[in-house]
Kinemage of the C-alpha trace (Angstrom):
@kinemage 1
@onewidth
@group {chain A} dominant
@subgroup {mainchain}
@vectorlist {calphas} color= white
{ca met a 1} P 212.134 192.272 102.044
{ca ala a 2} L 212.024 194.911 99.323
{ca ile a 3} L 214.491 194.769 96.480
{ca lys a 4} L 216.405 197.996 95.998
{ca leu a 5} L 216.896 199.058 92.413
{ca arg a 6} L 218.861 201.955 91.086
{ca lys a 7} L 218.716 203.741 87.788
{ca trp a 8} L 221.124 202.486 85.105
{ca asp a 9} L 223.876 204.972 84.304
{ca ser a 10} L 225.817 204.083 81.167
{ca ala a 11} L 228.575 206.536 82.081
{ca glu a 12} L 229.537 204.383 85.075
{ca his a 13} L 230.477 201.552 82.712
{ca leu a 14} L 232.519 203.529 80.198
{ca lys a 15} L 235.974 203.117 81.689
{ca thr a 16} L 238.331 203.117 78.691
{ca glu a 17} L 238.610 204.905 75.357
{ca glu a 18} L 237.813 201.580 73.697
{ca asp a 19} L 234.617 201.260 75.766
{ca met a 20} L 233.583 204.762 74.746
{ca gln a 21} L 234.327 204.195 71.063
{ca ala a 22} L 232.411 200.916 70.983
{ca tyr a 23} L 229.484 202.470 72.868
{ca leu a 24} L 229.275 205.418 70.476
{ca gln a 25} L 229.500 203.153 67.426
{ca val a 26} L 226.630 200.983 68.662
{ca cys a 27} L 224.546 204.044 69.566
{ca ile a 28} L 225.047 205.509 66.090
{ca glu a 29} L 224.061 202.204 64.495
{ca glu a 30} L 220.954 201.900 66.691
{ca ser a 31} L 219.883 205.552 66.487
{ca asn a 32} L 218.044 205.392 63.151
{ca gly a 33} L 219.176 208.966 62.572
{ca asp a 34} L 217.790 210.244 65.889
{ca ala a 35} L 220.083 213.174 66.720
{ca ala a 36} L 218.779 213.398 70.306
{ca phe a 37} L 219.734 209.751 70.878
{ca ile a 38} L 223.265 210.426 69.626
{ca ala a 39} L 223.482 213.595 71.742
{ca lys a 40} L 222.529 211.539 74.810
{ca ala a 41} L 225.254 209.002 73.972
{ca leu a 42} L 227.791 211.824 73.642
{ca gly a 43} L 226.544 213.164 76.972
{ca asn a 44} L 227.132 209.789 78.630
{ca ile a 45} L 230.672 209.739 77.248
{ca ala a 46} L 231.263 213.323 78.398
{ca lys a 47} L 229.974 212.407 81.863
{ca ala a 48} L 232.295 209.387 81.980
{ca lys a 49} L 235.272 211.551 81.020
{ca gly a 50} L 234.281 214.345 83.381
{ca met a 51} L 231.901 217.143 82.481
{ca ala a 52} L 233.910 219.729 84.438
{ca gln a 53} L 237.039 218.968 82.424
{ca leu a 54} L 235.087 219.138 79.159
{ca ser a 55} L 233.718 222.499 80.285
{ca arg a 56} L 237.240 223.811 80.901
{ca asp a 57} L 238.542 222.378 77.613
{ca thr a 58} L 235.736 223.885 75.517
{ca gly a 59} L 235.085 227.099 77.421
{ca leu a 60} L 231.391 226.213 77.604
{ca gly a 61} L 229.449 226.240 80.854
{ca arg a 62} L 228.699 222.896 82.493
{ca glu a 63} L 224.989 223.672 82.526
{ca ser a 64} L 225.048 224.355 78.783
{ca leu a 65} L 226.875 221.098 78.147
{ca tyr a 66} L 224.457 219.100 80.295
{ca lys a 67} L 221.505 220.625 78.448
{ca ala a 68} L 222.988 220.155 74.963
{ca leu a 69} L 224.018 216.563 75.660
{ca ser a 70} L 220.974 215.475 77.660
{ca gly a 71} L 219.032 213.966 74.787
{ca asp a 72} L 216.002 215.959 75.951
{ca val a 73} L 216.250 218.332 73.006
{ca asn a 74} L 216.419 217.447 69.342
{ca pro a 75} L 219.565 219.092 68.001
{ca ser a 76} L 219.727 220.064 64.366
{ca phe a 77} L 222.894 219.732 62.375
């Protein structure tokens, strides 16, 4: 019998504001200054909160938010 595995999604486990704050704090500490890593963490938090709502609140398109917070690009501050 084959074991079924599924990809880990951090956003599924960020249920409360406290969870999100602790997650972001740990990600910042572990990032070693990697802005893409922090962007990915912010993306996971945004996904947990609801990307559509964030899109409405900011006036930015969902696609733009997904791209900016994917961690696939290296943002510069």
